[in-house]
Every structure is written in C-alpha cells, then in structure tokens.
C-alpha positions in Angstrom: 0.0 0.0 0.0 1.4 3.4 -1.0 1.6 5.9 1.9 3.0 9.4 2.3 5.5 9.9 5.1 4.0 10.9 8.5 6.2 11.4 11.5 4.1 11.1 14.7 5.7 12.5 17.9 7.4 9.9 20.2 5.1 8.2 22.6 6.8 9.8 25.7 6.8 13.4 24.4 4.7 16.2 26.1 3.2 16.9 22.6 0.6 14.1 23.4 -0.5 15.7 26.7 -3.3 17.7 25.0 -6.3 15.8 23.6 -6.9 18.7 21.2 -3.4 18.2 19.8 -4.0 14.4 19.5 -7.2 15.2 17.6 -5.1 17.5 15.2 -2.5 14.7 14.7 -5.4 12.4 13.7 -6.7 14.9 11.2 -3.3 15.4 9.8 -2.9 11.6 9.3 -5.6 11.7 6.6 -2.9 13.0 4.2 -0.6 10.0 5.0 -2.5 7.3 3.1 -3.5 6.6 -0.5 -6.9 5.3 0.9 -7.9 8.9 1.2 -7.7 9.2 -2.6 -9.7 6.0 -3.0 -12.4 7.4 -0.7 -12.4 10.7 -2.6 -12.9 8.9 -5.9 -15.6 6.7 -4.4 -17.6 9.6 -3.0 -17.3 11.5 -6.2 -19.2 8.6 -7.7 -21.7 8.4 -4.8 -22.5 12.1 -5.3 -23.0 11.6 -9.0 -25.2 8.5 -8.3 -27.3 10.5 -5.9 -27.9 13.2 -8.5 -28.6 10.6 -11.2 -31.3 9.0 -8.9 -32.8 12.5 -8.1 -31.9 12.7 -4.4 -31.2 16.2 -3.0 -27.7 17.3 -2.1 -28.7 17.8 1.5 -30.1 14.2 1.6 -26.9 12.6 0.2 -24.6 14.7 2.5 -26.6 13.5 5.5 -26.4 9.9 4.3 -22.6 10.3 3.9 -22.2 11.5 7.4 -24.7 9.1 9.0 -24.3 5.9 7.0 -20.5 6.3 6.7 -19.8 3.3 4.6 -19.5 3.5 0.8 -21.0 0.2 -0.1 -23.9 0.6 2.3 -24.6 4.1 1.0 -24.6 2.8 -2.6 -27.1 0.1 -1.5 -29.2 2.8 0.2 -29.3 5.1 -2.8 -29.8 2.2 -5.3 -32.6 0.5 -3.4 -34.6 3.7 -2.6 -34.0 5.0 -6.1 -35.4 1.8 -7.6 -38.6 2.1 -5.6 -37.9 -0.1 -2.6 -39.5 0.8 0.7 -37.6 2.3 3.6 -37.8 -0.9 5.5 -36.4 -2.9 2.6 -33.5 -0.4 2.2 -32.8 -0.5 5.9 -32.6 -4.3 6.0 -30.2 -4.3 3.0 -28.0 -1.7 4.6 -28.0 -3.5 7.9 -27.0 -6.8 6.3 -24.1 -5.0 4.4 -22.9 -3.5 7.7 -22.5 -6.9 9.4 -19.0 -7.1 7.7 -17.9 -4.2 9.9 -18.6 -5.9 13.2 -15.2 -7.8 13.3 -13.4 -4.5 12.6 -15.1 -2.8 15.5 -14.4 -5.7 17.8 -10.7 -5.6 16.8 -10.2 -1.8 17.1 -12.0 -0.9 20.3 -9.7 -2.9 22.6 -6.8 -0.9 21.3 -8.4 2.3 22.7 -9.8 1.2 26.0 -8.2 2.3 29.3 -9.5 1.6 32.8 -11.1 5.0 32.8 -12.8 4.6 29.4 -16.6 4.7 29.5 -18.9 3.3 26.9 -20.1 6.8 25.8 -16.5 7.7 25.0 -16.5 5.0 22.3 -19.8 5.9 20.5 -18.3 8.2 17.9 -15.3 6.0 17.4 -17.6 3.0 16.7 -19.5 5.1 14.2 -16.3 6.1 12.4 -15.0 2.5 12.1 -15.2 1.4 8.5 -12.6 -0.3 6.3 -10.4 2.7 5.8 -10.4 3.8 9.5 -9.8 0.2 10.6 -6.7 -0.1 8.3 -5.3 3.2 9.5 -6.0 2.4 13.2 -4.1 -0.8 12.9 -1.2 1.1 11.3 -1.1 4.2 13.4 -2.5 3.5 16.9 0.6 1.6 18.1 2.4 4.9 17.7 -0.1 6.9 19.8 -0.3 6.8 23.6 -3.2 4.7 24.7 -4.9 7.5 26.7 -4.9 9.7 23.5 -6.0 7.1 21.0 -9.7 8.0 21.2 -9.0 11.7 20.5 -6.6 10.7 17.7 -9.3 8.5 16.1 -11.9 11.2 16.4 -9.6 13.5 14.5 -8.8 10.8 11.9 -12.5 9.9 11.4 -13.5 13.6 11.2 -10.8 14.3 8.6 -11.9 11.4 6.5 -15.5 12.4 6.8 -14.8 15.9 5.7 -13.0 14.6 2.6 -15.9 12.5 1.7 -18.5 15.3 2.3 -16.4 17.5 0.0 -16.1 14.7 -2.7 -19.9 14.0 -2.4 -20.7 17.7 -3.0 -18.2 17.9 -5.9 -19.5 14.7 -7.6 -23.1 15.9 -7.2 -22.3 19.2 -8.8 -20.2 17.8 -11.6 -23.0 15.3 -12.5 -25.5 18.2 -12.6 -23.4 20.4 -14.9 -21.3 18.1 -17.1 -22.4 16.5 -20.3 -24.1 13.0 -19.9 -21.0 11.2 -21.1 -18.7 12.8 -18.5 -21.4 12.3 -15.8 -21.5 8.6 -16.6 -17.7 8.6 -16.3 -18.0 10.0 -12.8 -20.5 7.2 -11.9 -17.9 4.7 -13.1 -15.4 6.0 -10.5 -17.2 4.1 -7.7 -16.9 0.5 -9.1 -13.4 1.3 -10.4 -12.3 2.5 -6.9 -13.6 -0.6 -5.3 -12.0 -2.8 -7.9 -8.6 -1.2 -7.6 -8.8 -1.2 -3.8 -9.6 -5.0 -3.9 -6.8 -5.7 -6.4 -4.3 -3.7 -4.2 -5.2 -5.8 -1.2 -4.8 -9.1 -2.9 -2.0 -10.9 -1.0 -2.3 -14.6 -1.8 -2.8 -16.6 -5.0 -6.3 -17.4 -3.8 -7.1 -13.7 -3.6 -5.9 -13.0 -7.1 -7.6 -16.1 -8.5 -11.0 -15.1 -6.9 -10.8 -11.6 -8.4 -9.7 -12.7 -11.9 -12.3 -15.5 -12.0 -15.0 -13.2 -10.8 -14.3 -10.7 -13.5 -14.1 -13.5 -16.1 -17.2 -15.3 -15.1 -19.5 -12.3 -14.7 -20.0 -11.6 -18.5 -20.8 -15.3 -19.1 -23.2 -15.6 -16.1 -24.9 -12.3 -17.2 -26.0 -14.1 -20.4 -28.3 -16.3 -18.2 -30.3 -13.2 -17.1 -30.9 -14.5 -13.6 -31.0 -11.2 -11.9 -28.4 -12.4 -9.4 -25.5 -12.5 -11.9 -22.9 -10.9 -9.6 -23.9 -13.2 -6.7 -23.5 -16.3 -8.8 -20.2 -15.3 -10.4 -18.8 -14.2 -7.0 -19.7 -17.3 -5.1 -18.5 -19.5 -8.0 -15.1 -17.7 -8.2 -14.7 -17.6 -4.5 -15.4 -21.3 -4.2 -13.0 -22.2 -6.9 -10.3 -20.0 -5.4 -10.8 -21.6 -2.0 -10.6 -25.0 -3.5 -7.3 -24.2 -5.1 -6.0 -22.7 -1.8 -7.1 -25.8 0.1 -5.4 -28.1 -2.5 -2.2 -26.1 -2.3 -2.2 -26.3 1.5 -2.7 -30.1 1.5 0.3 -30.6 -0.8 
C-alpha cells in the first residue's frame, strides 16, 4: 500500500498531553494514506449517483455523514432509487454493515483504558469502517493509549470531511457536465472498489478469486438470472478456496 510519510511524535513526548493536539494529529494523518484518494474517488461517484437518482444534495450529504460506509450508501441510494420501501432499504444496509462488526471488535480494545466509559466509544464506533480500521491498525501503536480516542476522532473527522467535499463535488459535476462525463464519474465508484480490492490481494487465492469473478460475470450475465454478480462471486470464491485448500494439503 502506498503511503505518504507521516512522523508522529514519540510516545513519551509532552506533545501528546493535550487531547486537542492528538485530535489534530489524527486529522493530519488523513494525508498520509492513499486510501484517502480512494475514498475521494468513491464519494465522487456516490455524489453523482445520488444526483442521477434524483436525491437532493442535503439528503446525500446527510447519508454520507450518518451511514459512513461507501457500499452501504450505494445500496441505500440504489434501493430507494429503484422504488424499494424504507424498511427494505434499511434491511439491505444493515446486512451489508455486518461485515464491519469484526473491525469494531478488533479496534475498540486498542483504545480502552481503565477510565474509558462506553459513551467515549460511541463516535469511534460510528467512524470505524474499512479505511479507518486499516489506518488504526497502522497508526494507533504509535499513539499513547490515553490519547487514542481523541486521535481516532480526528482521523475519522478528517476522512468524513474529505468524503463530504467529494460528495458535493461529484453531485455538482453530475449536474453540470455532459451526460457522457457524468457517466464517467459514476464509473469511478466501481473502479475505486475494484482497484482497492486488487491492491489488497496478498495470496494466490485472492488474485484467483478476483480474476475468475471478473471473467465469469460476462458469461453468467447471459443467463439473465437477476443475481449474476452473486452467482459469479460465489463460484469464483469457491474455486479459489478449493485451489487454496489443495495447495495447503500438498
């Protein structure tokens, strides 16, 4: 993963004594990871998608701040935009959010101190998504434990501000650009997720699952099942797992 250099103060320095300064270090850390650019591109697409499905700018900005998960927000906009009920959209978003539970469980123990109360972790829990989880694992060991909550508040706030700006920009561009360029902005979202997934492939099974999924989807789509992505994803993942299991047994 490409990262820009960021030199946090030593753990024992007095520069960590102020929670406000820890918050500022967290906001500054937003500029230290390429994931910020991925988020920016993703939320450009989300803003354009919201405009294309006739949601207001205020509505999509509120959903960015409150949902705070790109895939879940795309599901919310897509389901409501296609005529689904609020209950159906809420169920779909909730199911997609289950993937974040292990991240929350793994990050919160890194922040707790004997003095930490549950209310201190509410905003941190809201901010935990894939990007924040990755950056917390990378950065929190370099932050004094008693300042990690303030640091994470700053990191989450910085990322959220970037996404709010990108959402606004994407919404405005989709409203004022020719249809072809507007469609290109919409394409940024799947491209960002595809590139993010490809970048995180570490093992042969990861690469195989991704390549097979991309190869199988055009073929499965010819069947017009309505669940083409699900079928191609499960098939590719199963084959990749089988190859991984076979290699481990050798």
